[in-house]
N, C-alpha and C positions, 0 to 999 in steps of 0.2 A: 340331415347332414349337419355337422357342427361348423362353426365359423372358422375352424382351423383345417377343415377338410380341403385338400389340394384341388378337388374337383370344383370348388366354389371360388377359387382364386381368380382375380382379374389382373391382367398385366397392362400397364399403361406406359406408353413411350411417346416422346415428343422430339421433333427435329425442327430447328429453326435455321433458315438460310437467309442471308441478307446480301443483295447485290446492289452496289452503288451504280448509278447511271451518270455517265459523264458526257459533256458536249464535245465538240471538235477541238476545243481549247483545254480539255481536261478539267473543266469546271464541273462541280457537282450540280446536276439539275434535278436529281431525285433519287429514289431507291425503290427496290422491290423486296418485300419481306414475305417469305413463304413459311408459314407455320403449320406443321403437320402433327396432329395428335391422333394416336391410335390406341384404342382400348379393346382388349381381347379377353373373352371369358369363355366358359364352357358352352354357352348358347350362341356365340357368334362374335362378330367384330364391328366396331364403329370407327370409321375414319372421318376425321374432321380436318379439312385443309382450308386454311384462310390465307389468301394472297392480298396483301395491302400494297397499293401504289402510293408512294409519298412524294411530295414536292421537295424543292431544295431546302425549305424550312423545316422539313420533317412532318408536315401535316398530312394526314391521310386524304387522298383525293378520290380513290376508288377502293372498295373492299369487295372481294369475291370470295364467298364461302361455299364450299361443297361438302355435304355430309353424305357418306355412303354407309349403308347398313348391310352386313353380310350375315347369313345364318351360319350354323355350326359346320356346314359342309362347304362353306366358302362361296356360296351362291349369293349374288347381289339381290337383295329383296327390296331395297328402297334407296332412292337418291334424291337429294334436294340441293339446288343451287340458288344462292341469293347474291345478287350483285347490287351494291349500293354506291351511288355517286355522292360524295360529300361536297357540299357547297360552302 
């Protein structure tokens, strides 16, 4: 197949959501960033979701990354989760 054959194409999409966390006085105490990356091709799909918990200064406190791999039929064939606490 040639490089321009549509059966070789890979589609990539990304969605990023940010939610600010406030205390009882409406002061910012942190944020949650959810970054979802999806790559789909003829052989399957890879989904990489990274959730970062940030403190009031914007520094990452905890990072949780989940990577799912699906075959061409949409069946989950592998999943990995890595949680990292940043000190």
